[in-house]
C-alpha positions in Angstrom: 187.9 113.0 189.5 188.0 116.0 191.8 184.3 115.9 192.6 184.4 112.1 193.4 187.4 112.6 195.6 185.8 115.5 197.5 182.6 113.6 198.0 184.5 110.6 199.4 186.5 113.0 201.6 183.3 114.3 203.2 182.7 110.9 204.7 186.1 111.1 206.5 185.7 114.4 208.3 184.0 115.1 211.6 184.4 118.9 211.7 181.3 120.6 210.2 183.3 123.5 208.9 185.6 121.3 207.0 182.6 119.4 205.7 181.0 122.6 204.6 184.2 123.7 202.8 184.3 120.3 201.0 180.7 120.6 200.0 181.3 124.1 198.7 184.3 122.8 196.7 182.0 120.0 195.3 179.6 122.7 194.2 182.3 124.6 192.4 183.5 121.4 190.7 180.0 120.5 189.6 179.5 124.0 188.2 182.6 123.6 186.0 181.6 120.0 185.0 178.1 121.2 184.0 179.5 123.9 181.8 181.8 121.5 180.1 179.1 118.9 179.6 176.6 121.3 178.1 179.3 122.8 175.8 180.3 119.3 174.7 176.7 118.4 173.9 176.1 121.6 172.0 179.3 121.2 170.0 178.7 117.6 169.1 175.0 117.8 168.3 173.7 118.7 164.8 172.0 122.1 164.7 168.5 120.6 163.9 168.7 118.4 167.0 170.4 120.7 169.5 167.2 122.0 171.2 165.7 118.5 171.6 169.0 117.1 172.9 169.5 120.0 175.4 165.9 119.6 176.6 166.4 115.9 177.1 169.6 116.4 179.1 167.9 119.0 181.3 164.9 116.8 181.9 167.0 113.8 182.8 169.1 115.9 185.1 166.0 117.3 186.8 164.5 113.8 187.2 167.7 112.4 188.7 167.5 114.6 191.8 164.3 113.0 193.3 165.6 109.5 192.4 168.8 110.3 194.2 166.9 111.5 197.3 164.8 108.3 197.4 167.9 106.1 196.9 169.7 108.1 199.6 166.9 107.4 202.0 166.9 103.7 201.3 170.7 103.6 201.7 170.5 105.5 204.9 168.0 103.0 206.3 169.9 100.0 204.9 173.2 101.1 206.5 171.7 102.1 209.9 172.2 105.8 209.1 175.9 105.4 208.5 176.1 108.6 206.4 179.9 108.8 206.3 180.0 105.3 204.7 177.5 106.4 202.1 179.6 109.4 201.2 182.8 107.4 200.9 181.1 104.6 198.9 179.4 107.2 196.6 182.7 109.0 196.0 184.5 105.7 195.3 181.7 104.6 192.9 181.9 107.9 191.0 185.7 107.5 190.9 185.4 104.0 189.5 182.8 105.0 186.9 184.8 108.0 185.7 188.0 106.0 185.5 186.2 103.2 183.6 184.6 105.6 181.2 188.0 107.3 180.6 189.4 103.9 179.5 186.8 103.5 176.7 188.2 104.6 173.4 184.7 105.7 172.2 184.3 107.9 175.2 187.8 109.5 174.7 187.0 110.0 171.0 183.7 111.8 172.0 185.5 114.1 174.4 188.1 114.9 171.7 185.4 115.8 169.2 185.9 119.1 167.3 
């Protein structure tokens, strides 16, 4: 929730130093999230599948970056380069997705796995 809120907040600021501080905070949050996700995957994956699963997660994460760049370019063109609106919409979309996932019992059970 913190990352989504920070990304949405970037769209509301005009001071570049404040925006830089928000982006740095997003980076810190993402670092913690990545550690938690990889730990959760390693803990919940059977030993014989752990290498394959980790490789798949890393490959999908790496493939997502260029897809995001292309999508960002299209969104920039479609909104007339209204970058603040894109940040606000992205943050709100992330917030909605995380909140929706948190309401799913199967997702909460997965997060609570031993």
